[in-house]
C-alpha positions as CSV (number, residue, x, y, z in Angstrom):
1,M,-74.3,-40.9,-32.0
2,K,-74.0,-44.6,-32.3
3,T,-71.8,-46.5,-29.9
4,L,-68.5,-47.3,-31.6
5,P,-67.7,-51.0,-30.8
6,G,-64.1,-50.8,-31.9
7,L,-63.4,-48.2,-29.2
8,L,-64.4,-50.4,-26.4
9,L,-62.5,-52.6,-23.9
10,T,-63.8,-53.6,-20.5
11,L,-63.0,-51.1,-17.7
12,G,-61.1,-52.9,-14.9
13,C,-59.4,-55.5,-17.1
14,L,-56.1,-53.7,-17.4
15,A,-54.7,-53.9,-13.9
16,A,-51.2,-55.1,-14.9
17,A,-48.2,-52.9,-14.8
18,P,-48.1,-50.2,-17.5
19,A,-46.6,-50.9,-20.9
20,F,-44.5,-47.8,-20.4
21,A,-44.1,-45.5,-17.4
22,L,-45.8,-42.2,-18.4
23,N,-44.9,-38.7,-17.3
24,I,-48.3,-37.4,-16.2
25,L,-49.2,-33.9,-15.1
26,L,-52.3,-33.6,-12.9
27,S,-54.3,-30.4,-12.3
28,N,-57.8,-29.4,-11.3
29,D,-59.9,-26.5,-10.3
30,D,-60.5,-27.6,-6.7
31,G,-57.1,-27.2,-5.1
32,Y,-54.1,-29.3,-4.6
33,Q,-55.4,-30.8,-1.4
34,H,-58.7,-32.1,-2.8
35,P,-59.3,-35.9,-2.2
36,N,-60.0,-36.6,-5.8
37,I,-56.6,-35.4,-7.2
38,R,-54.8,-37.0,-4.3
39,A,-56.4,-40.3,-4.9
40,L,-55.6,-40.2,-8.6
41,Y,-52.0,-39.2,-7.8
42,T,-51.5,-42.1,-5.5
43,T,-53.2,-44.6,-7.9
44,L,-51.1,-43.6,-10.9
45,K,-47.9,-43.6,-8.9
46,A,-48.6,-47.1,-7.5
47,A,-49.0,-48.2,-11.1
48,G,-45.5,-47.1,-11.9
49,H,-46.1,-43.7,-13.6
50,E,-44.2,-40.5,-12.9
51,V,-46.9,-38.2,-11.7
52,R,-46.8,-34.5,-10.5
53,I,-49.5,-32.1,-9.4
54,A,-49.8,-28.5,-10.3
55,A,-53.1,-27.1,-9.0
56,P,-54.7,-24.0,-7.6
57,Q,-54.0,-23.2,-3.9
58,S,-57.7,-23.5,-3.1
59,E,-61.1,-24.2,-4.7
60,Q,-61.5,-22.3,-8.0
61,S,-64.6,-23.8,-9.6
62,A,-66.4,-21.9,-12.4
63,R,-63.4,-19.7,-13.1
64,G,-63.5,-20.8,-16.8
65,G,-60.4,-19.7,-18.7
66,A,-59.5,-16.8,-16.4
67,F,-55.9,-16.0,-15.5
68,L,-54.2,-13.0,-13.9
69,Y,-51.4,-11.7,-16.0
70,G,-48.6,-9.3,-15.2
71,R,-48.8,-10.2,-11.5
72,E,-46.2,-11.9,-9.3
73,V,-47.1,-15.5,-8.3
74,R,-45.9,-17.9,-5.6
75,V,-45.3,-21.6,-6.2
76,G,-45.8,-23.6,-3.1
77,R,-45.3,-27.3,-2.3
78,D,-47.6,-29.6,-0.4
79,S,-46.4,-30.0,3.2
80,D,-47.9,-33.5,3.4
81,P,-45.1,-36.0,2.9
82,A,-47.5,-38.4,1.2
83,Y,-47.6,-36.0,-1.8
84,P,-44.0,-34.9,-2.4
85,D,-44.6,-34.0,-6.0
86,S,-47.7,-31.8,-5.4
87,Y,-47.4,-28.0,-6.0
88,Y,-49.8,-25.1,-6.0
89,I,-49.9,-21.5,-7.3
90,S,-51.1,-18.4,-5.5
91,T,-50.9,-14.7,-6.1
92,H,-52.1,-11.5,-4.3
93,E,-54.9,-9.0,-4.4
94,S,-54.7,-5.4,-3.3
95,G,-57.6,-3.3,-2.0
96,V,-58.9,-1.2,0.8
97,C,-59.9,-2.8,4.1
98,S,-63.6,-2.4,5.1
99,S,-63.5,-4.2,8.4
100,P,-63.4,-2.2,11.7
101,A,-59.9,-3.4,12.6
102,C,-58.3,-1.8,9.5
103,A,-61.0,0.3,7.9
104,G,-59.6,2.5,5.1
105,Q,-56.2,1.0,5.1
106,A,-54.6,-0.4,1.9
107,V,-54.2,-4.2,2.3
108,Q,-52.8,-7.0,0.3
109,I,-54.0,-10.6,0.7
110,E,-52.9,-13.9,-0.7
111,I,-55.3,-15.5,-3.1
112,S,-55.3,-18.7,-5.1
113,G,-54.1,-18.8,-8.7
114,T,-56.7,-19.9,-11.3
115,P,-56.9,-23.4,-12.9
116,V,-55.4,-22.1,-16.1
117,M,-52.5,-20.4,-14.2
118,A,-51.9,-23.7,-12.4
119,L,-51.8,-25.6,-15.6
120,L,-49.5,-23.2,-17.3
121,M,-47.2,-23.2,-14.3
122,G,-47.2,-27.0,-14.3
123,L,-46.2,-27.3,-17.9
124,K,-43.4,-24.9,-17.5
125,K,-41.9,-25.8,-14.1
126,I,-43.4,-29.0,-12.6
127,Q,-43.8,-31.5,-15.4
128,P,-42.5,-30.1,-18.7
129,N,-43.4,-32.0,-21.9
130,P,-45.7,-34.6,-20.2
131,D,-47.0,-37.6,-22.1
132,L,-50.4,-36.9,-20.7
133,V,-52.3,-34.2,-18.8
134,I,-55.2,-35.0,-16.6
135,V,-57.4,-32.3,-15.2
136,G,-59.7,-33.5,-12.4
137,P,-61.4,-35.6,-11.3
138,N,-63.8,-32.7,-10.8
139,P,-66.6,-33.1,-8.2
140,G,-69.6,-32.2,-10.4
141,N,-70.1,-33.1,-14.1
142,N,-68.9,-30.7,-16.8
143,V,-71.2,-31.2,-19.7
144,G,-72.5,-29.2,-22.7
145,A,-72.6,-25.4,-22.5
146,I,-71.5,-25.3,-18.9
147,N,-68.0,-26.3,-20.0
148,S,-67.6,-22.6,-21.0
149,A,-67.5,-21.8,-17.3
150,S,-65.6,-24.8,-16.1
151,G,-62.1,-24.4,-14.8
152,T,-61.5,-28.1,-15.4
153,F,-62.5,-28.0,-19.0
154,N,-60.8,-24.7,-19.8
155,A,-57.5,-25.8,-18.2
156,A,-57.7,-28.9,-20.3
157,G,-58.3,-26.8,-23.4
158,F,-55.1,-24.9,-22.7
159,A,-53.2,-28.2,-22.5
160,V,-54.6,-29.4,-25.7
161,R,-53.8,-26.2,-27.5
162,A,-50.2,-26.5,-26.1
163,G,-50.0,-29.8,-27.9
164,Y,-50.5,-32.4,-25.1
165,P,-52.8,-35.4,-25.0
166,T,-55.3,-34.4,-22.3
167,L,-58.2,-35.8,-20.3
168,A,-60.8,-33.6,-18.5
169,V,-62.4,-35.9,-15.9
170,S,-65.5,-35.1,-13.9
171,T,-67.7,-37.1,-11.6
172,D,-71.2,-36.7,-10.1
173,L,-71.3,-34.0,-7.4
174,K,-72.4,-36.6,-4.8
175,D,-69.8,-39.2,-5.6
176,K,-67.8,-39.9,-2.4
177,D,-65.4,-42.6,-3.6
178,P,-62.3,-41.0,-5.0
179,Q,-60.4,-44.3,-5.0
180,R,-62.9,-46.0,-7.4
181,I,-62.8,-43.1,-9.8
182,A,-59.0,-43.1,-9.7
183,R,-58.9,-46.8,-10.5
184,Q,-61.2,-46.3,-13.5
185,V,-59.2,-43.4,-14.8
186,L,-56.1,-45.5,-14.5
187,T,-57.8,-48.2,-16.6
188,L,-58.4,-45.7,-19.4
189,V,-54.9,-44.3,-19.2
190,E,-53.3,-47.8,-19.5
191,A,-55.6,-48.7,-22.4
192,L,-54.5,-45.5,-24.2
193,D,-50.9,-46.5,-23.4
194,R,-51.3,-49.9,-25.0
195,H,-53.1,-48.7,-28.1
196,R,-51.0,-45.6,-29.0
197,Q,-51.4,-43.6,-32.3
198,P,-49.1,-44.4,-35.2
199,D,-47.0,-41.5,-34.2
200,G,-46.6,-42.9,-30.6
201,R,-49.0,-40.4,-29.0
202,L,-51.7,-41.4,-26.6
203,L,-54.3,-39.5,-28.6
204,P,-54.6,-38.0,-32.1
205,A,-52.8,-34.7,-32.3
206,G,-54.8,-31.7,-31.2
207,L,-57.4,-33.9,-29.4
208,G,-58.6,-34.1,-25.8
209,L,-61.3,-36.2,-24.2
210,N,-64.0,-34.8,-21.9
211,I,-64.9,-37.7,-19.6
212,N,-67.9,-37.7,-17.3
213,F,-68.8,-40.5,-14.8
214,P,-72.6,-40.9,-14.1
215,A,-74.3,-40.6,-10.7
216,D,-74.6,-44.3,-10.0
217,N,-71.2,-45.4,-11.2
218,T,-71.6,-48.8,-9.5
219,A,-74.4,-49.6,-12.0
220,L,-72.7,-48.3,-15.1
221,K,-74.8,-49.0,-18.2
222,G,-71.9,-48.7,-20.5
223,V,-69.7,-46.2,-22.3
224,R,-70.6,-43.8,-25.1
225,L,-68.5,-41.8,-27.4
226,T,-70.5,-38.6,-27.5
227,R,-70.4,-35.0,-28.5
228,I,-70.2,-32.1,-26.0
229,G,-73.2,-30.4,-27.5
230,S,-75.2,-27.7,-25.7
231,Y,-77.5,-29.6,-23.3
232,V,-76.7,-29.3,-19.6
233,G,-79.8,-30.4,-17.7
234,F,-79.9,-27.2,-15.6
235,D,-79.8,-23.5,-16.1
236,T,-77.7,-20.9,-14.3
237,L,-79.6,-17.8,-13.1
238,Y,-79.6,-14.9,-10.7
239,T,-82.0,-15.2,-7.8
240,D,-83.1,-13.1,-4.9
241,D,-83.2,-16.2,-2.6
242,L,-80.3,-18.7,-2.6
243,G,-82.2,-20.8,0.0
244,P,-83.6,-23.6,-2.1
245,L,-80.2,-24.9,-3.1
246,F,-78.0,-23.2,-0.4
247,P,-79.9,-23.2,2.9
248,A,-77.2,-21.3,4.7
249,Q,-77.8,-18.4,2.3
250,A,-81.6,-18.3,2.6
251,G,-83.0,-14.9,1.8
252,K,-79.8,-13.7,0.2
253,P,-79.4,-12.9,-3.5
254,G,-76.8,-14.6,-5.7
255,I,-76.2,-17.0,-8.6
256,S,-77.9,-20.4,-8.5
257,F,-79.3,-23.1,-10.7
258,Q,-82.6,-24.6,-11.7
259,R,-83.6,-27.6,-13.8
260,S,-83.9,-26.9,-17.5
261,A,-86.4,-28.1,-20.0
262,P,-85.8,-31.6,-21.4
263,A,-83.3,-32.0,-24.2
264,T,-84.7,-31.3,-27.7
265,P,-84.5,-33.9,-30.5
266,A,-81.5,-32.1,-31.8
267,Q,-79.7,-32.6,-28.5
268,Q,-80.2,-36.3,-28.1
269,D,-76.5,-37.1,-29.0
270,D,-75.2,-34.6,-26.4
271,E,-73.0,-35.9,-23.6
272,A,-75.4,-34.7,-20.8
273,V,-78.3,-36.8,-22.3
274,W,-76.3,-40.0,-22.2
275,L,-74.8,-39.2,-18.8
276,A,-78.3,-38.9,-17.4
277,R,-79.1,-42.3,-18.7
278,G,-76.3,-43.9,-16.7
279,Y,-73.5,-44.0,-19.2
280,L,-69.9,-43.0,-18.9
281,T,-69.4,-40.4,-21.6
282,I,-66.3,-39.6,-23.6
283,S,-66.5,-36.5,-25.8
284,P,-63.5,-35.7,-28.1
285,F,-62.7,-32.0,-28.2
286,N,-60.1,-29.8,-29.8
287,G,-59.5,-27.2,-27.2
288,Q,-61.9,-24.7,-28.8
289,L,-65.0,-25.7,-26.8
290,Q,-66.4,-27.9,-29.5
291,S,-66.4,-31.6,-30.3
292,S,-64.1,-32.6,-33.0
293,D,-65.6,-33.8,-36.3
294,Q,-66.2,-37.6,-36.0
295,A,-65.2,-37.9,-39.6
296,G,-61.9,-36.4,-38.9
297,A,-59.4,-36.8,-36.0
298,A,-61.9,-38.4,-33.6
299,R,-62.6,-41.2,-36.0
300,A,-59.2,-42.6,-35.2
301,L,-60.5,-43.4,-31.7
302,A,-63.2,-45.7,-33.2
303,A,-60.5,-48.3,-34.0
304,L,-59.1,-48.4,-30.5
305,P,-60.3,-51.1,-28.2
306,L,-60.4,-48.9,-25.1
307,I,-63.6,-49.5,-23.2
308,S,-66.4,-52.1,-23.5
309,E,-70.0,-51.3,-24.2
310,D,-71.0,-53.7,-21.4
311,T,-68.6,-52.1,-18.9
312,R,-68.9,-53.1,-15.3
313,P,-66.8,-51.4,-12.6
């Protein structure tokens, strides 16, 4: 997929106050206390936006589009005064105790709600009718086929299907600078704000953006409008020894990962390929786990001067 020059405007050049204060709902699949979502909350608030968080109670990666229905939930509020607009969702699980202290007894424990449950709760109770939904930033890139298992991407898909402009944002797993990522997400948000669609929306109707920051974000090669595609760069598998990737679990069976074969010629436009080359990738999607047709709604993005090809953080 060719770079679309009209889409691009330099990241970092839009530090002024927002054209309009946006009502923004933040969510994730890593829990309301994760440093990434807290950094983004603080950054967006400082820029003058009305921001609220609705997230799982605890880490819920790889939950996909799962939700627990017909079960009572609890909505809690962050006790940290620095995040007065941060909320989480939990529910309960019933079972039979197997530990010596309560063996055989019926027990009920509190468990976190899933990312989709948090997103639905947020749209109903925390920030109804937001101008923008941002899910993430997720620690670990969500690309290609792995998006089917991603709590980040699936929560974003629910928001798109509900009719809201949505960004699913992911970073490299080893990235340890939440503030830098938050500033770059703010740059994109404010660019969208300044270059709204003819109907006033931040994105074309029914469209979301899957955004992935590369591993070495300090040496960003540029920005590519890509397709989600199928290539991931690693395979998910069952193994009898988790030790190679999870030393604390050495000798124990479980689910792990291994490097996959190189991308095929047909996969060269996939987001994971360009991400591995050091580009920030932006893949339009329609909430159905597929990239939107470039000749259709996504083409409208090509005329927007959002991010520059020669981007430098």
